[in-house]
N, C-alpha and C positions, 0 to 999 in steps of 0.2 A: 427581671429586665433582661430580657434576651439576648443570648451571642451570636453573635457572627456568622457561627456555623447553622444556628436554628433559623437568623434569618434568611440564611441562603438556601436553606431546606424546606423553608415557608416560601419562599418567592419560585423555587423551581415548582413546587408542585403547585401554587395559584396557574403558574406561566404556563404548565405543561400544556392544558388545551389549545393555547394558541400558537404552540411549537409542534405541535403534530400536526396541526391546521399546514403551518409552513413547510415542516414535510410530506405532506401531501402535497403541495404547490413545487415540489423541488421533484419530487417522484414523478408527477404526471408530465414534468418538462425536462427530460435529461437531455444531457450534452455530452458529444464526445470531445475526447481529452486535447484538450488546445484548441475547442472550440465553444465554449463557456460562457458565450460572450452575454445572454440573456442571463444565465446564471450569477455571473458577477455584477451584472445590470441589478439583480434583484438583491443581493447581499450588499451593495452600496445603497439602495434605497432603505434598509434594513437600519447600517450602519447612523445611514444620517438621521431618519427616525428616533432613533437612539441616543442622538447628539454626540455620536463618536466619531472622532475624525479621522481619517482613513489616506490611504492613497491605491492608484491601482501601480501592480508590475507585470513585467511576462506577458502584457496584453490582459490578460484574464484574471490574474492572482489582484488577489484585496488586501491590502494589511492594514490594521487598525492599532491605534493606541490607548489607550485607557491610563489616566495616573491617577493614584490612590493618594493617600497622605504622604510626606518626603518622597518621592517618586525616583530620585536616585538611588537610594537605598538597594534596590534591585529592578533586575528586570527577567519575567519570566514570560516565556514565547508559549503560546497555546496553538495549536494545528489541526489544521481539517482541511481535506482533499474535496475536490467539488465537481469531477468529472465523472462521467458516467462509461458503458461498456458496449461494444456493439451486438448484443443480443435482445431476440424477440421475447417479448414479456409477456408469461401466461397466467400469471394471476388473474382471477378474476375480483377485481377490487374496483370501488369507485373510482380510487386518484391512479388506476392504470395509466402507464407509460402512453402520452398522445402521440408518441413518434417510434413508428414502428422499425424493430429492428435498432432501438438505442434504449437500456434500461438501465436504472439504477439497481443492477446486480450485484453491486460490491458493500452498498449502505452508505456511498459517499451522502446520499440525501440526508442523512443521519447523522454523519458529521458534522456534515454542514449544520445543521438542524441545531445540534447541540452546542455548537460553539457560537451561533449566535444568541443561543438560548443563556450562554454562561456568560457572553457580553451584557447583555442587556441587564444582568445580576449585579456583575460585578460594576457596571456603571452605576445602578443605582445607589448602590453601598458604598464608591469608591472614597468615603470620607471615613471607613472602618475598616480601612486595612489601607497597608504599606508598601511601596513599591508601583512598578508601572509592568502593566500585562501589554505583549503585542500578541494581537489576533491574526496569523497568518492562515487566512483562507487561499489554499493552493490548487492551481491547475494541475491535468496531465498526470497526475499520478500512476496513470495506467499505460501509459505508452514512453518508448523511450526519446531521448533522453530522461525524463522524468522532470514535471514541473518542479520539484527541489530543485534540482541544480539550477535551473535556470533562476527562481529565486535568488538563489545563495550566490550565483556572477552577479545579480544586480543589485546586491547589500541587504538583500534581508535581515542578515544577522549582525547589522551594523546601525547605528544612529535611531534609537540606542541599542546596544550590543545585549541581545541576554545571555545570561550567566547559565539560564539549563531550558530545555524545550520539551513540552509533553507532547503527544500526538495519542489519539484515542482511535481505536478498529472497531466494531461489531464483531460477536464471535458467536454462530448459529451454533454452537454445540454446548454454551454455557448458558445456564439456567438463567431465567429473568431476574434483574434482581440482584445480580453478582457482577463483579469486577475481578479481574486477575494481572499479575504481574508477574514478571520474571528479570532478573538481575543478568547480567552476561549478554553472548550470543543468542538471540531470541528468532531471528529470520535470515533465510540465508540471501547470497549474492545470487544476480540470474544475468545470464550472459546468451546471446542467441545466436546458435551456430547456420551458418549457408556454407553448403557445400555443392559443388558440381564437377561430375565426373565426365570428361569426354572420351569418347573413343571411336575407332572404325568400327560401325555399325554395318549390319549386313541379313543375311538368310540366320534365319533358325536352325533351318537344317545343316550351314555350315559353319558353325562357332569358329572353325581352327581359323577362317579366314578374317575372323573380329577381333574386337578387344570386349569384352562383355562386360556392357558398364553396367548389367540387371547384377551380374554374380560379384563383381566389384564393391558394388554398392551393398549386396549383403554381405560380402567377407568383412567389409568397411565396417558394418554397423555392428557385427561381433564384437568384433576385434577393439573397436571405442571402448566397450566394457571392461576390457581388460584394464586399461587406465584408472578405473576406479578398483576395481577386484585387486589390483596387482602393484599399484603405484602408491593409493592414499593410505595415509595413516588411519587403521580401521577405528581410532578414536574421533575422527572426525566425520562427523557426514556427509554426503556430498552425495550428487545427482549427476547423471549424463541419460539424457532420454531424447530419439530420434522420434520425430512425431509425423514426419512426410514424408512420404517416398513419391516424386512424381518422375516417370519417364518411361518411355514407349507407348503403341496406341493400339497394337493390335495382337494376334496370336503367335507370326509365324516373324516377326520383325525384330531383329536386336537393335535395338536403339542407340545412337551416337551420343544420347547426354541423355544423366541422370541426375535429379536435383533432390537434396536430403535438407531437410530443417530440423532443425532441434534445440534443445535446452541444456545450461551446464549451472549448477546450482552448488552454491561449497558456502560454508560457515565458517572458516578458514581463509584469509586476505590472501597469505601469501603461497598454501596451496592453491587459492584460485589460479594465479597466474601463473604457477609452476604448471598444471593441469593443461592450460592453453599451449604451453608452447609442447607439451607433449600429443596433445590434440593434432596438432599441425605436424610434428615430425611424424608420427605414426599414420596421418592420412595419407602423407606425401610418399612414406616409403612403400607402403602397402599398394597404393594407386599405380604408382609407377612399376613397382614389380610386374603387376598385372598387363601392365600395358597400356595403359591409359593416363589422359592427364587431369589436372586436380586445380581446383578454384576455389578457394577454402576463405570463408571470414568470419572473423568470432565476432561481435557485436556486445560491445564493453558494456551490460546494461548496469543495475542498480547495485551499487554495494550491499554487503550485510549488515543487518540492526543489530546494533550493540546498546542495551539498554546500561546506561550507568550503573553501578553498583551502588554507589551511596544514595544516587538520586532518587534509584529505584526503591530503594530502603525507606527513603522520607514519602515518596508517592505511596508505598503499599501500608505504611504508619497512617498517614492523613486518610487514605481510602476505609482501613479500619474503622479507624475514629468517625467517620461519616456516615458509614451505615453499616458498620457493625463488624467484629472480626470475623465472624462466620459466614458471612457474605463474601468474602476475598479468598479468593483460590491462586493456583500458580500454573501460571500461562505454559503451557507444553512449546517444547521448541519446535519450529515449523520450517519446511522447506522452500513453502512458500516465499514472495520476495515484497520489499515497499519500499519507495522512494526514500522515505524518514531514515534512511540508512547514512544517505547525505548529509542531513545535519548532524547526526551521532557522529561523525568523521570529525566538526569544527567542534562543537560543544557538548557537554552532557546531554544526554536525553534519554527520554523515559516512554516508550511504548507499550501502552496496556491494553485490555483488552474489556469490552460490553458486553455484558449478557443480554441475549435476544429471543435465545429461545422458551419456547412454550409448548410443549408435545401434547398437553390438553387441550390445546385449541390447534394441534396440525402442525404448528411453525415449527419447523424440524429444518426447512430446505438450507442448501451451505450456500455460501458467495461464489458466482460466477455462474448460477442456475438460473433458469429462465421462471423459477419460480420461488427464488428468496425474497424474502420478508419478515417482519420483525414483529416482536409485540410492542408497541408503540410505548408502552409504559416502560420501558427502558428509556427514553427520552427525558423524561423526568430524571431518573439516577446519572445518565448521562451529561446533562447540562448544568446540574447541581455539583455533581464533581467536578467539573472542568473549572467550574468558580472559584470551589473549594480548593483545586492545587494551583491555581494563578494567584490566590489572596496570601494563602499558607505557605507555601516553600521558601525556606528561608536559606539555610546552610545543608551542605551535605558534602 
């Protein structure tokens, strides 16, 4: 008699072609953050066809419930994000984005596909596992304030309340057929910095009659780096990058206004908010000392992602059991951000990676690039693993 693991593996294999086609549909019809109305309707249609009840939250989010035997024994949440990015796709593929300037360049079409596949498998086998699985199809991961925060405010972690949550993300530097896990801090917080420097403009040949906003901006950019190099504990990774300078329009006029935009990343939440204070203090002091005025806004974004150590140990052990220990790697710490961090502030979470790279096929492009794609055999592994985690996670 086949075990539950073998049945999940068999169903994942047999359903893989169906869900590769689903991924093609999602990839060809991407929608930007908080605009995922067609994607949401498609997810609802699929869940209805599987016989899985659901409700709509935060306008485009979809939350389904699958009850196994003894549904009150445990509740495990599985999350996938559904939005796309404002990128023009350059891949020459049959399922290329049909919406110019919008692309699933971060693999959310894959995440959604894997969770739909896991849902179909778990529902078909619901008399063979215990507990309840909550399916969270989340909008708006790519844009503040983050769809996770909106769903949490609307009660996604209640009625029933999950004891733990898993999230999957494609990893274009991890070989196809592999998974990776890491406990503790795995991704950084992400805050957006907006600075406007104002001063008396004038003729470039008479800088002494102006407050040179270009020079002030230059000094400020260099000065802000000292916050990282001289104030941060060297054991805590952190990044401050100014990524945009806008000011002036010709060669001989010192502008009266210069705008800067950038991002601040940190793994330690206490240091994160201390750094905000230092940025404000340093920017204000320097700009005023050089004769300018300052408008500064820090848009507080996603928190860092913390993987519960005990849950990650459980998840990694289940992965090793499902695909083999030799195919499970350790995820590197990344300074990218993910709004999955909001969930991990409330309940134990584990954010793990699915290998999608196949160098022999030329599939190596990173996420957020116009040539990102995956080896679609990863979908079988992805949906099978999500089903296995939902059915097997017990105590941690």
